[in-house]
Rosetta silent file (secondary structure, phi, psi, omega in degrees, C-alpha in Angstrom):
SEQUENCE: MKNEILKVLIKRVISSLIVLFLLITFIFILLRISPGDPAEKFISPELSPRLAEQVKQSFNLNSPVFDQYRTFITNLFKGDFGISYNYRMPVLSVIMQYLPFTLIFSSISFAFQIGLGFLFALISVQKINGFTDNLFAKMSLVIYAIPSFVTGVFLIYVFSASLNILPSSGLRSFDSGSFSFIQSFFDYAKHLILPLVTLSLGGIAVFYKYLRDNLEETYNKPFVLNLRANGLNERTITLRHVIPNAVGPLIAAAGVELGILFGGALITEVIFALPGMGRLTINAILARDYPLVIGCTFISGILVILTNLAADILKAKIDKRLIKGILN
SCORE:     score description
SCORE:     0.000 S_00000001
   1 L     0.000  -46.384 -178.019  122.851   -2.217  111.806 S_00000001
   2 H   -63.287  -39.001 -177.084  125.290    0.577  111.254 S_00000001
   3 H   -63.035  -38.646  178.008  125.065    0.146  107.497 S_00000001
   4 H   -66.939  -43.634  176.161  121.244    0.468  107.667 S_00000001
   5 H   -59.134  -42.079 -179.403  121.460    3.652  109.739 S_00000001
   6 H   -67.445  -36.048  173.699  123.998    5.022  107.259 S_00000001
   7 H   -67.677  -36.447  170.275  121.641    4.289  104.393 S_00000001
   8 H   -58.603  -47.788 -177.980  118.848    6.133  106.274 S_00000001
   9 H   -58.273  -47.308 -175.357  121.187    9.058  106.779 S_00000001
  10 H   -64.948  -43.548 -178.871  122.232    9.227  103.114 S_00000001
  11 H   -62.341  -40.215  179.278  118.621    8.948  101.890 S_00000001
  12 H   -72.512  -34.662  179.573  117.449   11.689  104.185 S_00000001
  13 H   -64.793  -43.877 -178.467  120.357   13.980  103.255 S_00000001
  14 H   -64.795  -50.973  178.457  119.775   13.609   99.557 S_00000001
  15 H   -61.722  -35.977 -178.597  115.977   14.237   99.823 S_00000001
  16 H   -71.758  -35.589  179.693  116.596   17.204  102.174 S_00000001
  17 H   -69.286  -38.703  171.647  119.107   18.839   99.866 S_00000001
  18 H   -57.491  -44.608  179.888  116.638   18.557   97.029 S_00000001
  19 H   -68.470  -37.167  177.301  113.904   20.224   99.058 S_00000001
  20 H   -64.118  -39.704  176.105  116.358   22.948  100.090 S_00000001
  21 H   -60.159  -48.537 -176.761  117.442   23.565   96.485 S_00000001
  22 H   -66.327  -34.445 -179.250  113.764   23.913   95.474 S_00000001
  23 H   -63.765  -51.898 -177.147  113.024   26.158   98.417 S_00000001
  24 H   -67.818  -28.130  175.300  115.760   28.663   97.687 S_00000001
  25 H   -69.173  -41.701 -179.351  114.917   28.582   93.937 S_00000001
  26 H   -64.943  -44.226 -178.817  111.269   29.398   94.739 S_00000001
  27 H   -62.154  -39.533  179.056  112.363   32.269   96.979 S_00000001
  28 H   -60.605  -49.018  177.963  114.737   33.572   94.337 S_00000001
  29 H   -60.170  -45.958 -177.279  111.918   33.595   91.723 S_00000001
  30 H   -61.068  -38.633 -179.378  109.428   35.020   94.112 S_00000001
  31 H   -70.747  -35.310 -176.825  111.690   37.973   95.037 S_00000001
  32 H   -74.398  -35.310 -176.620  112.399   38.770   91.291 S_00000001
  33 H   -88.584   -6.728  179.774  108.757   38.740   90.199 S_00000001
  34 L   -76.218  149.722 -176.938  107.492   40.793   93.225 S_00000001
  35 L   -66.160  151.583  171.024  106.977   44.564   92.437 S_00000001
  36 L   110.989  153.813  177.450  109.604   47.099   93.510 S_00000001
  37 L  -126.492  121.888 -174.883  113.339   47.603   92.886 S_00000001
  38 L   -71.034  -11.023  179.113  115.786   47.399   95.840 S_00000001
  39 L   -83.161  -16.473 -172.808  118.126   49.861   94.129 S_00000001
  40 H   -58.292  -39.538 -175.786  115.567   52.698   94.174 S_00000001
  41 H   -74.700  -10.407  174.945  116.245   53.764   97.736 S_00000001
  42 H   -97.917   -3.019 -178.454  119.938   54.190   96.876 S_00000001
  43 L  -105.884  119.201 -179.050  119.212   56.291   93.836 S_00000001
  44 L   -92.616  147.846  177.026  118.740   59.967   94.229 S_00000001
  45 L   -58.343  -19.006 -176.483  116.792   62.029   91.643 S_00000001
  46 L   -87.391  -10.546  172.915  119.888   64.218   91.319 S_00000001
  47 L   -67.635  145.596  174.653  122.023   61.209   90.031 S_00000001
  48 L   -74.140  155.687  179.371  122.680   61.015   86.347 S_00000001
  49 H   -57.036  -32.981  176.160  121.210   58.042   84.519 S_00000001
  50 H   -65.635  -39.723  175.781  124.698   56.651   84.125 S_00000001
  51 H   -66.633  -40.404  178.573  125.381   56.702   87.828 S_00000001
  52 H   -58.180  -40.135  178.832  121.950   55.221   88.519 S_00000001
  53 H   -63.128  -39.647 -179.374  122.806   52.390   86.079 S_00000001
  54 H   -67.003  -35.379  177.663  126.092   51.835   87.900 S_00000001
  55 H   -64.479  -45.734  176.813  124.232   51.441   91.212 S_00000001
  56 H   -56.924  -44.775 -177.466  121.963   48.811   89.654 S_00000001
  57 H   -61.442  -39.417  179.364  124.945   47.119   88.136 S_00000001
  58 H   -64.095  -24.792  174.483  126.687   46.937   91.522 S_00000001
  59 L   -89.494   -1.855 -177.194  123.576   45.016   92.770 S_00000001
  60 L    59.494   38.922 -174.983  123.689   42.756   89.706 S_00000001
  61 L  -103.350   -6.483 -174.678  120.115   43.761   88.945 S_00000001
  62 L   -93.627   -9.573 -179.478  120.596   44.886   85.310 S_00000001
  63 L   -91.974  156.283 -177.955  121.296   41.437   83.873 S_00000001
  64 L   -55.968  154.102 -176.328  118.524   38.956   82.772 S_00000001
  65 H   -62.824  -35.434  177.432  116.941   37.028   85.566 S_00000001
  66 H   -59.927  -43.268  176.811  118.283   33.699   84.209 S_00000001
  67 H   -65.791  -38.063  174.008  121.824   35.046   84.368 S_00000001
  68 H   -62.372  -35.160 -178.691  121.251   36.262   87.894 S_00000001
  69 H   -71.339  -45.475  179.312  120.023   32.857   88.872 S_00000001
  70 H   -60.096  -42.462  178.031  122.941   31.086   87.227 S_00000001
  71 H   -65.969  -39.664 -178.321  125.382   33.427   89.049 S_00000001
  72 H   -63.271  -45.489 -178.108  123.482   32.883   92.229 S_00000001
  73 H   -66.939  -42.888  177.590  123.681   29.012   92.059 S_00000001
  74 H   -53.892  -50.329  179.193  127.335   29.202   91.100 S_00000001
  75 H   -66.666  -33.342 -179.498  128.202   31.370   94.143 S_00000001
  76 H   -60.590  -44.084  176.128  126.013   29.270   96.313 S_00000001
  77 H   -60.237  -23.797  177.595  128.118   26.222   95.646 S_00000001
  78 H   -88.079   -6.438 -177.249  131.142   28.281   96.647 S_00000001
  79 L    83.864   16.824 -176.462  129.471   29.251   99.911 S_00000001
  80 L  -109.433  114.388 -179.885  129.166   32.908   98.769 S_00000001
  81 L   -92.784   -1.596  179.010  125.699   34.467   99.296 S_00000001
  82 L    92.850 -173.326 -177.157  126.844   37.831   98.095 S_00000001
  83 E  -104.055  132.336  175.086  126.891   41.224   99.803 S_00000001
  84 L   -62.784  128.072  175.050  123.898   42.515  101.764 S_00000001
  85 L   -56.958  -39.874 -171.759  122.390   45.547  100.114 S_00000001
  86 L   -90.380  -40.935 -173.430  121.619   47.345  103.357 S_00000001
  87 L   -85.682  -20.457 -174.805  124.566   46.229  105.624 S_00000001
  88 L    54.934   35.839  176.583  127.186   46.372  102.756 S_00000001
  89 L  -132.153  160.773  174.062  128.733   43.266  104.283 S_00000001
  90 E   -58.864  141.396 -174.423  128.896   39.623  103.289 S_00000001
  91 H   -56.459  -40.605 -176.497  125.589   37.956  104.015 S_00000001
  92 H   -66.776  -34.888  178.048  127.083   35.244  106.180 S_00000001
  93 H   -63.242  -37.077 -179.935  128.798   37.880  108.305 S_00000001
  94 H   -68.784  -49.047 -178.836  125.461   39.635  108.901 S_00000001
  95 H   -54.451  -42.492 -177.733  123.744   36.323  109.783 S_00000001
  96 H   -66.943  -16.139  174.312  126.388   35.306  112.242 S_00000001
  97 H   -75.696  -23.316 -173.848  125.650   38.517  114.159 S_00000001
  98 H  -109.939  -32.626 -177.829  122.024   37.372  114.719 S_00000001
  99 H   -51.962  -52.133 -175.360  122.201   33.507  114.626 S_00000001
 100 H   -53.937  -40.389  176.348  123.738   32.929  118.036 S_00000001
 101 H   -60.575  -45.710  177.386  120.956   34.645  119.827 S_00000001
 102 H   -58.165  -44.948 -178.635  118.272   32.646  118.004 S_00000001
 103 H   -62.064  -43.882  175.581  120.053   29.428  118.767 S_00000001
 104 H   -67.391  -51.366  179.226  120.353   30.162  122.505 S_00000001
 105 H   -58.883  -42.286  176.062  116.916   31.587  122.798 S_00000001
 106 H   -69.357  -35.900  178.216  115.282   28.781  120.958 S_00000001
 107 H   -61.282  -46.005 -179.583  117.178   26.163  122.917 S_00000001
 108 H   -60.971  -48.443  178.683  116.027   27.629  126.198 S_00000001
 109 H   -61.835  -42.604  174.989  112.436   27.742  124.931 S_00000001
 110 H   -57.223  -44.621  177.505  112.640   24.171  123.654 S_00000001
 111 H   -60.900  -40.954  177.244  113.795   22.971  127.007 S_00000001
 112 H   -65.549  -34.551 -179.897  110.894   24.625  128.694 S_00000001
 113 H   -67.278  -43.992 -179.073  108.440   23.218  126.149 S_00000001
 114 H   -69.919  -48.369 -176.417  109.721   19.644  126.589 S_00000001
 115 H   -63.990  -48.496 -179.027  110.147   19.875  130.360 S_00000001
 116 H   -77.951  -29.279  174.168  106.847   21.418  131.295 S_00000001
 117 H   -62.645  -39.839  172.814  104.933   19.533  128.641 S_00000001
 118 H   -62.530  -49.577 -179.426  106.388   16.301  130.118 S_00000001
 119 H   -57.419  -49.837  177.813  105.574   17.362  133.649 S_00000001
 120 H   -62.286  -36.134 -179.749  101.968   18.261  132.940 S_00000001
 121 H   -68.696  -43.542  177.481  101.442   15.068  130.955 S_00000001
 122 H   -63.200  -37.674  177.838  102.712   12.936  133.890 S_00000001
 123 H   -68.659  -34.620 -172.554  100.520   14.782  136.371 S_00000001
 124 H   -75.325  -35.969 -177.421   97.555   14.500  134.055 S_00000001
 125 H   -80.571   -3.562  178.285   97.778   10.676  133.492 S_00000001
 126 H   -65.533  -34.538  173.159   97.888    9.921  137.203 S_00000001
 127 H  -136.712   86.782 -177.130   94.061   10.212  137.150 S_00000001
 128 L   -67.903  133.296 -177.411   92.862    9.992  133.585 S_00000001
 129 L    71.483   13.588  175.886   89.624   11.832  132.974 S_00000001
 130 L   -81.261 -170.770 -176.252   89.859   13.299  136.462 S_00000001
 131 H   -68.511  -46.473  179.053   89.535   16.997  137.290 S_00000001
 132 H   -60.932  -46.306  179.649   93.197   17.793  136.673 S_00000001
 133 H   -61.831  -46.681  178.260   93.340   15.909  133.381 S_00000001
 134 H   -57.894  -43.465  178.243   90.223   17.574  132.126 S_00000001
 135 H   -58.811  -50.485  178.889   91.530   21.006  133.213 S_00000001
 136 H   -64.127  -39.806 -179.793   94.879   20.574  131.509 S_00000001
 137 H   -62.317  -42.644  177.631   93.262   19.236  128.386 S_00000001
 138 H   -69.421  -43.803  178.827   90.971   22.308  128.044 S_00000001
 139 H   -62.995  -38.398  179.742   93.743   24.712  128.863 S_00000001
 140 H   -67.083  -32.172  178.943   96.053   23.163  126.292 S_00000001
 141 H   -70.599  -42.386 -178.684   93.462   23.473  123.579 S_00000001
 142 H   -62.257  -52.648 -175.748   92.801   27.162  124.485 S_00000001
 143 H   -58.566  -43.991 -177.050   96.552   27.976  124.621 S_00000001
 144 H   -71.888  -24.064  179.204   97.266   26.279  121.284 S_00000001
 145 H   -75.976  -24.771 -174.950   94.342   28.017  119.592 S_00000001
 146 L   -81.812  123.336  175.636   95.577   31.518  120.588 S_00000001
 147 L   -57.573  147.899 -174.187   98.079   32.961  118.053 S_00000001
 148 H   -64.149  -31.914 -179.411  101.433   33.814  119.472 S_00000001
 149 H   -71.831  -23.433  177.298  101.228   37.485  118.473 S_00000001
 150 H   -75.435  -43.872  175.105   98.051   37.790  120.454 S_00000001
 151 H   -56.606  -47.557 -178.516   99.689   36.148  123.461 S_00000001
 152 H   -61.499  -43.450 -178.038  102.700   38.443  123.122 S_00000001
 153 H   -69.809  -37.597  176.538  100.656   41.685  122.856 S_00000001
 154 H   -62.506  -43.720  178.799   98.477   40.596  125.800 S_00000001
 155 H   -63.667  -41.784  177.926  101.525   39.882  127.958 S_00000001
 156 H   -64.289  -41.440  176.522  103.018   43.253  127.104 S_00000001
 157 H   -60.999  -46.053 -173.177   99.741   45.020  127.976 S_00000001
 158 H   -79.897  -50.309 -169.170   99.352   43.340  131.296 S_00000001
 159 H   -92.645  -17.034  179.133  102.979   43.071  132.678 S_00000001
 160 H  -103.595  -54.681 -173.859  104.615   46.080  130.866 S_00000001
 161 H   -76.452  -43.612 -173.411  101.954   48.684  130.132 S_00000001
 162 H   -88.318  -54.070 -176.080   99.600   48.083  133.103 S_00000001
 163 L   -87.888  -24.901  178.122  101.725   46.571  135.936 S_00000001
 164 L    57.484   40.503  178.918  105.042   47.916  134.716 S_00000001
 165 L  -109.457  -11.879 -176.785  106.996   44.990  136.277 S_00000001
 166 L  -135.370  143.788  175.099  108.587   43.514  133.112 S_00000001
 167 L   -66.287  153.292 -179.953  110.241   45.206  130.075 S_00000001
 168 L   -96.133  -14.413 -175.335  108.413   45.076  126.743 S_00000001
 169 L  -160.635  164.796  177.117  111.263   44.944  124.340 S_00000001
 170 L    80.444 -179.893  179.439  114.953   44.574  123.858 S_00000001
 171 L  -113.783  -13.256 -179.531  117.567   42.561  125.767 S_00000001
 172 L  -153.498  162.451  178.837  118.862   44.993  128.316 S_00000001
 173 L   -74.375  164.315  179.353  118.076   48.256  130.052 S_00000001
 174 L   -65.018  -30.455 -177.484  119.319   51.582  128.861 S_00000001
 175 L  -102.138   29.336 -175.401  121.596   51.943  131.875 S_00000001
 176 H   -74.810  -14.865  176.306  122.896   48.397  131.788 S_00000001
 177 H   -55.398  -29.828 -176.669  126.411   49.622  130.981 S_00000001
 178 H   -95.541    7.092 -175.896  126.925   50.441  134.634 S_00000001
 179 L   -82.124  152.321  173.331  125.654   47.027  135.882 S_00000001
 180 L   -81.821  175.844 -178.187  127.818   44.391  137.519 S_00000001
 181 H   -59.713  -44.983 -179.460  127.913   40.870  135.985 S_00000001
 182 H   -64.445  -41.909 -179.987  125.198   39.624  138.344 S_00000001
 183 H   -66.563  -36.361  179.575  123.010   42.637  137.700 S_00000001
 184 H   -66.655  -37.001  178.030  123.455   42.233  133.919 S_00000001
 185 H   -63.057  -46.713 -179.115  122.537   38.558  134.122 S_00000001
 186 H   -68.875  -32.486  176.421  119.286   39.335  135.986 S_00000001
 187 H   -63.257  -46.082  176.857  118.605   42.196  133.605 S_00000001
 188 H   -60.727  -45.012 -175.631  118.875   39.874  130.571 S_00000001
 189 H   -64.340  -35.752 -179.922  116.709   37.269  132.340 S_00000001
 190 H   -67.025  -37.377 -177.285  114.132   39.883  133.148 S_00000001
 191 H   -75.232  -22.972 -177.885  113.965   41.044  129.473 S_00000001
 192 H   -93.522   -2.195 -175.538  113.543   37.367  128.265 S_00000001
 193 H   -67.156  -52.748 -178.996  110.700   36.344  130.496 S_00000001
 194 H   -61.566  -48.883  176.799  107.844   37.687  128.305 S_00000001
 195 H   -54.517  -46.981 -178.921  109.466   36.470  124.996 S_00000001
 196 H   -64.046  -38.180  178.311  110.066   32.986  126.435 S_00000001
 197 H   -67.932  -36.252  176.907  106.544   32.669  127.767 S_00000001
 198 H   -67.721  -40.744 -178.629  105.152   33.787  124.394 S_00000001
 199 H   -75.684  -28.349 -169.053  107.289   31.428  122.398 S_00000001
 200 H   -89.203  -31.609 -172.184  106.945   28.428  124.791 S_00000001
 201 H   -54.551  -44.547 -179.627  103.219   28.317  125.540 S_00000001
 202 H   -66.934  -37.965 -178.701  102.123   26.839  122.226 S_00000001
 203 H   -67.742  -40.916  178.365  104.905   24.262  122.244 S_00000001
 204 H   -59.054  -41.037  179.461  104.111   23.251  125.827 S_00000001
 205 H   -59.597  -46.578 -176.807  100.486   22.672  124.793 S_00000001
 206 H   -66.987  -48.332  179.526  101.556   20.485  121.801 S_00000001
 207 H   -66.441  -33.834  175.583  104.040   18.425  123.691 S_00000001
 208 H   -61.861  -45.362 -177.044  101.637   17.981  126.565 S_00000001
 209 H   -65.614  -41.631 -178.363   98.934   16.623  124.208 S_00000001
 210 H   -60.080  -52.173 -171.373  101.410   14.336  122.423 S_00000001
 211 H   -69.110  -47.228 -175.869  102.768   12.903  125.668 S_00000001
 212 H   -56.725  -43.459  178.102   99.535   12.707  127.488 S_00000001
 213 H   -68.398  -36.810  178.390   97.889   10.701  124.722 S_00000001
 214 H   -72.016  -37.233  177.723  100.919    8.433  124.232 S_00000001
 215 H   -66.113  -43.870  178.785  101.166    7.779  127.949 S_00000001
 216 H   -62.194  -47.598  179.547   97.514    6.822  128.173 S_00000001
 217 H   -57.127  -40.675  179.141   97.755    4.537  125.190 S_00000001
 218 H   -66.363  -41.975 -177.931  100.901    2.851  126.702 S_00000001
 219 H   -62.887  -27.150 -176.544   99.304    2.454  130.083 S_00000001
 220 L   -90.430    2.471  177.469   96.438    0.561  128.418 S_00000001
 221 L   -78.203  153.554 -174.841   98.669   -1.978  126.661 S_00000001
 222 H   -58.791  -33.742 -176.848   98.711   -5.583  127.806 S_00000001
 223 H   -67.843  -19.700  177.333  102.343   -5.563  128.907 S_00000001
 224 H   -77.868  -41.952  174.879  101.598   -2.958  131.527 S_00000001
 225 H   -56.818  -40.838 -178.645   98.835   -5.100  132.975 S_00000001
 226 H   -65.602  -40.759  176.911  101.238   -7.980  133.015 S_00000001
 227 H   -62.836  -35.971  173.363  103.831   -5.931  134.885 S_00000001
 228 H   -64.869  -43.328 -178.157  101.277   -4.964  137.434 S_00000001
 229 H   -65.600  -25.992  177.439  100.241   -8.513  137.874 S_00000001
 230 L   -83.543    0.921  172.035  103.862   -9.413  138.511 S_00000001
 231 L    97.094    5.344 -179.679  103.999   -7.022  141.416 S_00000001
 232 L   -75.368  140.867 -179.093  105.913   -4.071  140.077 S_00000001
 233 L   -73.061  161.008 -178.498  105.065   -0.722  141.656 S_00000001
 234 H   -63.059  -32.619  177.134  103.657    2.121  139.553 S_00000001
 235 H   -63.459  -46.447  179.908  106.752    4.239  139.776 S_00000001
 236 H   -62.166  -47.399 -179.287  108.972    1.500  138.377 S_00000001
 237 H   -59.518  -41.969  179.403  106.440    0.747  135.605 S_00000001
 238 H   -63.975  -50.711 -171.411  106.153    4.477  134.673 S_00000001
 239 H   -75.855  -41.334 -173.802  109.853    5.256  134.627 S_00000001
 240 H   -94.909  -17.800 -177.193  111.238    2.106  133.152 S_00000001
 241 H  -123.774  -46.265 -177.089  108.547    0.876  130.873 S_00000001
 242 H   -71.492  -53.285 -175.744  105.792    3.387  130.094 S_00000001
 243 H   -60.517  -48.622  178.397  107.822    6.516  129.452 S_00000001
 244 H   -57.490  -32.175 -178.981  110.411    4.858  127.118 S_00000001
 245 H   -80.313  -21.756 -173.333  107.602    3.430  125.014 S_00000001
 246 H   -92.795  -21.901 -171.866  105.596    6.650  124.965 S_00000001
 247 L   -83.057  -16.797 -177.839  108.327    9.131  123.897 S_00000001
 248 H   -54.953  -56.515 -177.539  109.051    7.554  120.485 S_00000001
 249 H   -60.834  -22.372 -177.032  106.256    9.341  118.536 S_00000001
 250 H   -72.902  -26.166 -171.277  107.207   12.605  120.290 S_00000001
 251 H   -60.949  -46.241  178.231  110.698   12.696  118.745 S_00000001
 252 H   -54.355  -49.743 -178.500  109.377   13.526  115.292 S_00000001
 253 H   -65.513  -38.071  175.925  107.288   16.451  116.605 S_00000001
 254 H   -65.139  -36.329  178.351  110.275   17.622  118.704 S_00000001
 255 H   -69.020  -36.384  175.084  112.526   17.640  115.668 S_00000001
 256 H   -66.419  -45.568 -177.220  110.049   19.789  113.674 S_00000001
 257 H   -64.853  -45.366  176.856  109.449   22.202  116.567 S_00000001
 258 H   -62.106  -39.406  176.139  113.200   22.627  117.191 S_00000001
 259 H   -59.885  -47.951  176.959  113.850   23.214  113.525 S_00000001
 260 H   -58.435  -45.944  178.309  111.203   25.914  113.413 S_00000001
 261 H   -60.296  -50.114 -179.296  112.653   27.587  116.493 S_00000001
 262 H   -60.165  -37.121  176.590  116.199   27.492  115.190 S_00000001
 263 H   -58.640  -17.205 -177.499  114.972   28.881  111.841 S_00000001
 264 L   127.702  108.413  178.541  113.868   31.990  113.577 S_00000001
 265 L   -73.336   76.237 -162.845  111.162   32.543  116.169 S_00000001
 266 H   -57.304  -62.372 -170.680  109.837   35.184  113.768 S_00000001
 267 H   -60.362  -43.537 -175.726  106.688   36.625  115.458 S_00000001
 268 H   -65.470  -47.062 -176.439  108.185   36.593  118.981 S_00000001
 269 H   -66.642  -33.372  176.140  111.429   38.324  117.889 S_00000001
 270 H   -70.254  -47.146 -177.027  109.530   41.023  115.989 S_00000001
 271 H   -61.978  -39.796 -177.396  107.056   41.759  118.756 S_00000001
 272 L   -98.657   10.034 -177.180  109.820   42.033  121.405 S_00000001
 273 L    45.839   57.848 -178.375  112.435   43.557  119.146 S_00000001
 274 L   -99.278  141.153 -178.144  114.933   40.820  119.758 S_00000001
 275 L   -78.143   63.237 -176.234  118.135   40.563  117.701 S_00000001
 276 L  -120.755 -175.589 -175.243  117.462   37.163  116.121 S_00000001
 277 H   -67.356  -34.220 -177.312  117.071   35.476  112.742 S_00000001
 278 H   -64.193  -44.533 -179.319  113.319   35.946  112.588 S_00000001
 279 H   -70.914  -34.971  176.940  113.563   39.656  112.937 S_00000001
 280 H   -61.537  -41.209 -179.948  116.513   39.852  110.504 S_00000001
 281 H   -64.233  -40.381  179.848  114.527   37.956  107.905 S_00000001
 282 H   -64.092  -45.412  178.932  111.529   40.257  108.225 S_00000001
 283 H   -63.339  -41.066 -179.245  113.716   43.365  107.941 S_00000001
 284 H   -65.058  -35.556 -176.969  115.541   41.917  104.881 S_00000001
 285 H   -71.914  -46.478  179.798  112.220   41.162  103.153 S_00000001
 286 H   -61.865  -35.547 -177.213  110.832   44.696  103.871 S_00000001
 287 L   -86.421   -0.046 -176.528  114.107   46.246  102.622 S_00000001
 288 L    53.447   40.364  179.030  114.104   43.973   99.553 S_00000001
 289 L   -86.921   86.796 -173.268  117.596   42.826  100.407 S_00000001
 290 H   -53.614  -51.721  179.330  117.684   39.921   98.018 S_00000001
 291 H   -59.872  -41.225 -179.578  121.007   38.293   99.129 S_00000001
 292 H   -64.470  -42.117  179.302  120.116   38.533  102.787 S_00000001
 293 H   -61.404  -42.296 -178.557  116.687   37.067  102.301 S_00000001
 294 H   -69.832  -37.727  177.192  118.145   34.110  100.399 S_00000001
 295 H   -62.244  -44.440 -178.523  120.861   33.694  103.045 S_00000001
 296 H   -67.973  -38.813  174.141  118.396   33.663  105.888 S_00000001
 297 H   -58.064  -50.640 -177.466  116.185   31.154  104.012 S_00000001
 298 H   -59.201  -45.201 -179.619  119.107   28.916  103.357 S_00000001
 299 H   -70.622  -38.546  172.986  120.377   28.881  106.845 S_00000001
 300 H   -58.976  -43.420 -178.872  116.869   28.360  108.273 S_00000001
 301 H   -66.444  -38.392  175.212  116.361   25.502  105.920 S_00000001
 302 H   -60.148  -42.000 -178.395  119.644   23.856  106.891 S_00000001
 303 H   -68.223  -38.126  175.803  118.701   24.074  110.576 S_00000001
 304 H   -64.595  -42.608 -178.955  115.291   22.552  109.938 S_00000001
 305 H   -64.060  -39.335 -177.411  116.904   19.740  107.864 S_00000001
 306 H   -66.942  -46.079 -176.223  119.515   19.018  110.575 S_00000001
 307 H   -71.068  -38.718  175.747  117.078   18.808  113.380 S_00000001
 308 H   -65.453  -33.430  175.350  114.665   16.615  111.434 S_00000001
 309 H   -63.040  -49.671  179.046  117.625   14.368  110.386 S_00000001
 310 H   -55.706  -41.917 -178.896  118.651   14.052  114.056 S_00000001
 311 H   -64.447  -41.341  179.082  115.087   13.149  115.034 S_00000001
 312 H   -61.213  -47.630  178.062  114.921   10.497  112.352 S_00000001
 313 H   -65.222  -40.619  171.723  118.163    8.887  113.418 S_00000001
 314 H   -61.277  -39.318  175.419  117.182    8.943  117.032 S_00000001
 315 H   -63.139  -42.654  178.542  113.827    7.368  116.296 S_00000001
 316 H   -62.293  -38.883 -178.740  115.641    4.640  114.304 S_00000001
 317 H   -70.369  -36.470 -178.628  118.013    3.943  117.130 S_00000001
 318 H   -70.228  -47.674 -174.307  115.121    3.732  119.615 S_00000001
 319 L  -125.700   97.264 -175.978  112.877    1.596  117.394 S_00000001
 320 L   -59.367  -22.571 -179.981  114.771   -0.573  114.872 S_00000001
 321 H   -68.396  -18.624  178.755  111.543   -1.355  113.048 S_00000001
 322 H   -71.937  -25.881 -175.130  111.502    2.217  111.727 S_00000001
 323 H   -64.522  -43.853  175.809  114.563    1.730  109.678 S_00000001
 324 H   -57.573  -41.791 -176.588  112.812   -0.621  107.213 S_00000001
 325 H   -71.296  -30.209 -178.571  109.933    1.813  106.874 S_00000001
 326 H   -75.750  -36.772 -174.167  112.331    4.750  106.121 S_00000001
 327 H   -76.737  -29.123 -177.382  114.303    2.767  103.566 S_00000001
 328 L   -74.793    0.000    0.000  111.246    1.519  101.708 S_00000001
């Protein structure tokens, strides 16, 4: 069994690395063929042509694209993403300033999505096609259909601009330097309420739909009727038999969602001016900071691969039949 899981792991790692290589190659080419020159904003009209050429040379932009790509791939295998044009620091050092926030913020949002989605699904299946079930189903469709940037702007308008009870951006208040530890904690929490709601609503709707449908399908299976006929109460049937059989298909969706969140909750971080990977990536693209864009893409790709790989292994451990399907 361990050898089979190891084969699954190796196969997934190889295929994922190929996808990651193609992704960063595509981003590299796309950046080079897009209009504009990242060195232009560092070049003053007063500079001599020789100094202007030296600036471009420092960015390694005056060599042929193929040579730039070869140098990029060589440095990539060494773990060197180069120096950020804007920050004038190693790319990995810049990313490490923003990545921890995204990991923590995304993990909290993911926990809310799973927990609330699971809770609403359990409530909904207690009376299938009843008032609560129909209400939750319609609400989940509406929430899922609304883009996250619309949700974010709406929440800012209501709770920040109109009611003035929650901050609209940032992580802390201007006078937070004088706060005690407890005050600082609640200040951070207050600033994260709207971003967390914005980021989590769509995921809650997705997980609710997955779980609700899986629970209903499992409840209708013959083994559940057999358990009821043997006198088991509904609580035992739900907790020990229905839920374990219903969560399997959810794992794949959870792996994808967590990978996307870890890669950078882009829209939410931009709307609420949060110091995360999503906002860093957008700023790097707008500034045409080639090394930083590639670095952000690579780290985001690695996080997506790792979360999907973990989901595949977990699914294989829960249902041994999946191993044969993955290996074939």
